[in-house]
C-alpha positions as CSV (number, residue, x, y, z in Angstrom):
1,M,32.3,-28.4,25.1
2,F,28.9,-26.7,25.4
3,S,27.5,-24.0,27.6
4,E,23.8,-23.4,28.4
5,T,22.0,-20.2,27.4
6,K,18.4,-19.1,27.7
7,E,16.2,-17.4,25.1
8,G,12.6,-16.6,26.1
9,T,11.6,-19.5,28.4
10,T,13.8,-22.0,26.5
11,R,17.1,-23.5,27.6
12,I,19.6,-24.2,24.9
13,L,23.0,-25.9,24.8
14,V,25.4,-24.0,22.4
15,P,29.0,-24.5,21.5
16,A,31.3,-22.9,24.1
17,L,33.6,-21.9,21.2
18,P,32.6,-21.2,17.5
19,T,32.5,-24.3,15.3
20,K,31.8,-24.8,11.6
21,S,29.6,-27.9,12.3
22,I,27.1,-26.3,14.7
23,F,25.9,-22.8,14.0
24,Y,24.5,-20.5,16.6
25,N,24.1,-16.7,16.2
26,P,23.2,-14.9,19.5
27,K,22.6,-11.7,17.5
28,M,19.5,-13.3,16.0
29,E,17.7,-13.6,19.4
30,L,15.8,-10.5,18.4
31,C,14.5,-12.1,15.2
32,R,13.6,-15.3,17.1
33,D,11.7,-13.3,19.8
34,I,9.6,-11.6,17.0
35,D,9.1,-15.0,15.4
36,I,7.7,-16.5,18.5
37,A,5.2,-13.7,18.8
38,G,4.5,-13.9,15.1
39,V,3.8,-17.6,15.0
40,A,1.6,-17.3,18.0
41,A,-0.3,-14.3,16.4
42,F,-0.8,-16.3,13.2
43,L,-2.2,-19.3,15.1
44,S,-4.6,-17.0,17.0
45,S,-5.9,-15.6,13.7
46,L,-6.9,-19.0,12.4
47,P,-10.5,-20.2,12.7
48,S,-11.1,-22.7,15.4
49,P,-11.3,-25.6,16.0
50,Q,-8.0,-26.2,14.1
51,A,-6.0,-29.4,13.8
52,P,-2.5,-29.1,15.1
53,L,-0.3,-27.5,12.4
54,T,3.2,-28.8,11.5
55,Y,6.3,-26.5,11.5
56,I,9.7,-27.2,10.2
57,D,13.0,-25.4,11.1
58,A,14.8,-26.7,8.0
59,L,18.3,-25.2,8.7
60,A,18.4,-25.5,12.4
61,G,22.0,-25.3,13.7
62,T,21.5,-25.8,17.5
63,G,17.8,-26.1,16.9
64,V,17.0,-23.0,19.0
65,R,14.3,-21.6,16.7
66,G,12.3,-24.8,16.3
67,I,12.7,-25.8,19.9
68,R,11.4,-22.3,21.0
69,V,8.4,-22.8,18.7
70,A,7.7,-26.1,20.3
71,N,8.3,-25.0,23.9
72,E,6.9,-21.5,23.9
73,V,4.1,-21.8,21.3
74,G,3.3,-25.5,21.6
75,L,3.4,-26.5,17.9
76,P,4.6,-30.0,16.8
77,V,7.9,-29.3,15.1
78,A,10.5,-30.9,12.8
79,I,14.0,-29.6,13.4
80,N,16.6,-30.4,10.7
81,D,20.3,-29.9,10.1
82,R,22.5,-31.9,7.7
83,S,25.4,-31.6,10.1
84,K,25.7,-34.7,12.2
85,P,27.1,-32.9,15.3
86,A,24.3,-30.3,15.0
87,Y,21.7,-33.1,14.8
88,E,23.1,-34.7,17.9
89,L,23.0,-31.4,19.7
90,I,19.4,-30.8,18.6
91,K,18.4,-34.1,20.2
92,R,20.0,-33.1,23.4
93,N,18.2,-29.7,23.4
94,I,14.9,-31.4,22.7
95,E,15.4,-33.6,25.8
96,L,16.7,-30.6,27.9
97,N,13.4,-28.8,27.3
98,E,11.3,-31.9,27.8
99,I,9.5,-31.6,24.4
100,V,10.2,-35.1,23.0
101,E,6.5,-35.6,22.2
102,R,6.3,-32.4,20.2
103,A,9.7,-32.2,18.5
104,K,11.6,-34.5,16.2
105,A,15.1,-34.1,15.0
106,Y,16.2,-34.8,11.4
107,N,19.7,-35.2,9.8
108,E,18.8,-34.6,6.2
109,D,19.5,-32.3,3.3
110,A,17.0,-29.5,3.8
111,N,15.8,-29.5,0.1
112,V,15.2,-33.2,0.1
113,L,13.2,-33.1,3.3
114,L,11.1,-30.2,2.1
115,L,10.4,-31.8,-1.3
116,Q,9.4,-35.1,0.3
117,N,7.0,-33.5,2.8
118,N,4.4,-30.7,3.1
119,Y,4.5,-28.5,6.3
120,D,2.0,-25.9,7.4
121,L,4.7,-23.5,8.5
122,V,8.1,-23.5,6.8
123,D,11.0,-21.6,8.3
124,I,14.2,-21.0,6.2
125,D,17.0,-19.3,8.2
126,P,20.3,-19.9,6.3
127,F,23.7,-18.5,6.7
128,G,23.7,-16.2,3.7
129,S,21.2,-16.4,0.9
130,P,17.9,-18.4,1.1
131,V,17.8,-18.8,-2.7
132,P,19.1,-22.4,-2.8
133,F,16.2,-23.4,-0.6
134,L,13.4,-21.2,-1.8
135,D,12.0,-23.5,-4.5
136,A,11.7,-26.5,-2.1
137,A,10.3,-24.2,0.6
138,C,7.6,-22.8,-1.7
139,K,6.6,-26.3,-2.9
140,S,6.4,-27.6,0.7
141,V,4.6,-24.8,2.5
142,K,0.9,-24.8,3.1
143,K,0.1,-21.8,5.3
144,L,3.0,-19.7,6.6
145,L,6.4,-19.0,5.2
146,L,9.2,-17.5,7.2
147,I,12.4,-16.5,5.3
148,T,15.7,-14.9,6.4
149,A,18.4,-13.4,4.2
150,T,21.7,-12.3,5.5
151,D,23.4,-11.7,2.2
152,T,22.4,-8.1,2.4
153,A,25.3,-6.7,0.2
154,P,24.0,-8.2,-3.2
155,L,20.4,-7.5,-2.2
156,C,21.2,-3.8,-1.5
157,G,23.3,-3.3,-4.6
158,A,26.5,-2.8,-2.6
159,H,28.1,-5.9,-4.3
160,S,27.3,-7.8,-7.5
161,G,25.1,-10.8,-7.4
162,G,21.6,-9.3,-6.9
163,L,20.6,-10.0,-10.5
164,R,22.2,-13.4,-10.6
165,K,20.7,-14.6,-7.3
166,Y,17.4,-12.8,-7.1
167,A,16.6,-12.1,-10.8
168,A,16.3,-8.4,-9.9
169,K,18.5,-5.3,-10.2
170,P,19.1,-3.5,-6.9
171,L,20.3,0.1,-6.7
172,N,22.7,1.3,-4.0
173,T,20.6,4.1,-2.6
174,E,20.1,5.5,0.9
175,Y,17.0,3.4,1.2
176,H,18.7,0.2,0.2
177,P,17.5,-1.9,3.3
178,E,13.9,-1.5,2.1
179,M,14.9,-2.1,-1.5
180,A,16.6,-5.4,-0.4
181,T,13.5,-6.4,1.5
182,R,11.3,-5.8,-1.5
183,I,13.6,-7.6,-3.9
184,L,13.5,-10.7,-1.6
185,L,9.7,-10.5,-1.4
186,G,9.6,-10.2,-5.2
187,R,11.7,-13.4,-5.6
188,V,9.5,-15.3,-3.1
189,T,6.4,-14.1,-4.9
190,R,7.6,-15.5,-8.2
191,D,8.8,-18.8,-6.7
192,L,5.4,-19.4,-5.0
193,C,3.5,-18.6,-8.2
194,K,5.2,-21.5,-9.9
195,Y,3.1,-23.8,-7.6
196,D,-0.1,-21.7,-7.9
197,R,0.5,-20.2,-4.4
198,A,0.1,-16.6,-3.5
199,I,2.1,-14.5,-1.0
200,Q,0.5,-12.2,1.6
201,P,3.2,-10.4,3.6
202,L,2.3,-10.1,7.3
203,L,5.5,-8.6,8.7
204,S,8.6,-7.8,6.8
205,Y,11.5,-6.0,8.4
206,S,15.3,-5.4,8.2
207,R,18.1,-5.0,10.7
208,S,21.7,-4.2,9.9
209,H,22.7,-7.8,9.1
210,F,19.5,-9.5,8.1
211,I,16.1,-9.3,6.4
212,R,13.1,-11.3,7.8
213,I,9.8,-12.0,6.1
214,I,6.7,-13.6,7.7
215,A,4.1,-14.2,5.0
216,R,0.8,-16.1,4.7
217,V,0.5,-18.5,1.8
218,E,-2.8,-18.8,-0.1
219,K,-3.6,-21.4,-2.7
220,G,-4.9,-20.8,-6.2
221,A,-3.7,-19.8,-9.6
222,K,-6.0,-16.7,-9.7
223,K,-4.6,-15.4,-6.4
224,A,-1.1,-16.1,-7.6
225,D,-1.7,-14.0,-10.8
226,E,-3.1,-11.2,-8.7
227,R,0.0,-11.2,-6.4
228,M,2.2,-10.9,-9.5
229,K,0.5,-7.6,-10.2
230,R,2.0,-6.3,-7.0
231,L,5.5,-6.5,-8.5
232,G,7.0,-3.4,-10.1
233,F,10.0,-1.2,-10.4
234,I,11.5,1.9,-8.7
235,A,13.0,4.7,-10.8
236,H,15.7,6.8,-8.9
237,C,17.4,9.9,-10.0
238,F,21.0,10.0,-8.9
239,S,21.2,13.7,-9.5
240,C,18.5,15.1,-7.3
241,G,17.1,12.1,-5.4
242,N,13.7,12.0,-7.0
243,R,12.2,8.5,-6.9
244,F,8.9,6.8,-7.8
245,A,7.5,3.3,-8.2
246,F,5.6,2.0,-11.2
247,P,4.0,-1.3,-12.2
248,C,5.6,-3.9,-14.4
249,S,3.2,-3.1,-17.2
250,D,4.8,0.4,-17.6
251,M,8.2,-1.2,-18.0
252,L,6.9,-3.6,-20.6
253,G,5.4,-0.7,-22.5
254,M,8.6,1.4,-22.2
255,N,6.6,4.2,-20.6
256,V,9.2,5.2,-18.1
257,K,10.9,8.6,-18.9
258,K,14.7,8.6,-19.1
259,K,15.0,12.2,-17.9
260,C,14.1,13.2,-14.3
261,E,10.9,15.3,-14.3
262,V,12.2,17.2,-11.2
263,C,15.8,18.2,-12.2
264,G,15.9,17.3,-15.9
265,A,19.0,15.2,-15.6
266,A,19.3,12.0,-17.6
267,K,20.3,10.0,-14.5
268,M,17.2,8.0,-13.9
269,R,18.1,4.4,-13.1
270,I,15.7,1.5,-12.6
271,A,15.6,-1.1,-9.8
272,G,13.6,-4.3,-9.8
273,P,11.4,-6.2,-10.3
274,L,10.5,-6.0,-6.7
275,Y,7.4,-6.0,-4.4
276,V,5.9,-2.5,-4.5
277,E,2.7,-3.0,-2.4
278,A,2.3,-3.2,1.4
279,I,4.9,-5.5,3.1
280,K,2.9,-5.9,6.3
281,E,-0.7,-6.3,7.6
282,K,-1.5,-3.7,10.3
283,R,-3.8,-6.0,12.2
284,F,-1.3,-8.8,12.2
285,C,1.4,-6.5,13.5
286,E,-0.9,-5.4,16.3
287,Q,-1.5,-9.0,17.2
288,V,2.3,-9.6,17.3
289,Q,2.6,-6.6,19.6
290,E,0.0,-8.1,21.9
291,E,2.0,-11.3,22.0
292,L,5.3,-9.5,22.7
293,V,3.8,-7.7,25.6
294,K,2.7,-10.8,27.5
295,R,5.8,-13.0,26.9
296,E,9.1,-13.4,28.6
297,L,11.6,-12.3,26.0
298,G,15.2,-11.2,26.1
299,K,14.9,-8.6,23.4
300,K,11.4,-7.5,24.1
301,K,12.0,-3.8,24.2
302,E,13.8,-3.7,20.8
303,A,11.2,-6.1,19.3
304,M,8.3,-4.0,20.4
305,K,9.9,-0.9,19.0
306,I,10.3,-2.5,15.5
307,V,6.8,-3.8,15.4
308,A,5.2,-0.6,16.8
309,T,6.9,1.4,14.0
310,C,5.8,-1.1,11.4
311,I,2.2,-0.7,12.5
312,N,2.1,3.0,11.7
313,E,4.5,2.9,8.7
314,L,3.2,4.1,5.4
315,D,2.9,1.5,2.6
316,I,5.3,3.4,0.3
317,P,8.1,1.4,-1.3
318,F,11.0,3.7,-0.3
319,Y,11.9,6.4,2.2
320,F,13.9,9.6,2.5
321,E,16.9,10.0,4.8
322,H,16.6,13.2,6.7
323,H,20.3,13.7,6.9
324,V,20.7,13.3,3.1
325,I,18.1,16.0,2.6
326,C,19.7,18.4,5.0
327,K,23.1,17.8,3.4
328,A,21.7,18.7,0.0
329,L,20.4,21.9,1.5
330,K,23.7,22.5,3.4
331,V,21.8,23.0,6.7
332,P,22.1,21.2,10.0
333,P,19.2,18.6,10.5
334,P,16.4,19.8,12.7
335,P,14.2,17.3,14.5
336,I,12.7,14.9,12.0
337,S,9.3,15.3,13.7
338,S,9.2,19.0,12.5
339,L,9.5,17.9,8.9
340,I,6.8,15.3,9.3
341,D,4.5,17.9,10.9
342,A,5.2,20.3,8.0
343,L,4.4,17.6,5.5
344,H,1.1,16.8,7.3
345,L,0.2,20.5,7.4
346,S,0.8,20.7,3.6
347,G,-1.6,17.8,2.9
348,F,1.0,15.1,2.5
349,S,1.1,11.7,4.3
350,A,4.3,11.1,6.3
351,S,5.5,8.6,8.9
352,R,8.6,7.2,10.5
353,T,10.1,4.0,9.2
354,H,11.6,1.0,11.1
355,F,14.3,0.7,8.4
356,S,16.1,3.8,9.7
357,D,15.8,6.0,12.8
358,T,16.8,9.0,10.8
359,A,14.3,8.6,7.9
360,L,10.7,9.2,6.9
361,K,8.2,7.9,4.4
362,T,6.0,10.3,2.5
363,D,4.0,10.6,-0.7
364,A,5.6,14.0,-1.3
365,R,8.3,14.4,-4.1
366,I,11.8,15.3,-3.3
367,D,11.3,19.0,-4.4
368,D,8.3,19.3,-2.1
369,I,10.3,17.9,0.8
370,L,13.2,20.3,0.2
371,N,11.0,23.3,-0.1
372,L,9.1,22.4,3.1
373,N,12.3,21.8,5.0
374,L,13.5,25.3,4.0
375,K,10.1,26.9,4.9
376,S,10.0,25.2,8.3
377,R,13.4,26.6,9.2
378,K,12.3,30.1,8.4
379,M,9.2,29.9,10.6
């Protein structure tokens, strides 16, 4: 039994009841809305005339993501799922949206299909970790890589497995959603480099149950080597909350101090390797925002809020939770805008972050933030 639902301007048949053989997650409509705008923005940024690009939704379930790309963006798409019932439903959904000339369904192992073919845009949206598919995706992709991870617990350090799956050590801090995003980016960077391909993050964001990366892929060993220099580590003091990022070269030279320079405690712990440079391009985010505005989308308001915040978000690889700061001071939290204003007046950079509605990014140290918070309350 199937029921019909609608996302964007696309009609999709989905299982009326949950089934193991055909996966559909309505909570990911937000992600798919941003993807449609993101793919459209990427295409508009390319020089013209441009030959039609090829897109693959390698782990498609009902096929909703790939079918939306074909229907709402107009790209020729390959839509794959190794489940036979899912494959049959994908074919029905292609016919339902009258995109038979632009969409082709496959019933293959995703890795086999990716290793046998090159696609301009490769989209990996698994149930859980993308790691089993990353190598094949990085070998197949030519221009744009879209990756989802829903195994946020090991990426955030809440559960074990981060080191085993992502070859990186996470720390369970209050900014763990960003740490998880950057660890995933670090893993993708290293996997692409194996094939002399370089990552350029265009839009990376996190919601409560998933991480999504949209990244341009560039060819060349020299570019790949340069991107590897964007990897580093974060040192975090679990005594006072001091934190800072540093490049991989400092770790190799053992130049990282074991004691915190703010409080003196020997509670500095290291996370990484992870991506420590900008995880988005401002101009691309502005183009995504323009696409969101003009499209019919079910989650438009929430999508626009995320992208708008990303546009103005500082490129600092961590953030500070306002409530955690106020708890340390044993004071009720004032409006976060007052602390941001105080930081600006003191010569620091500061911004909101899409990772948390109650957090801010700043180049100030934790002791500066605490002192400014106290001063602003006395004014």
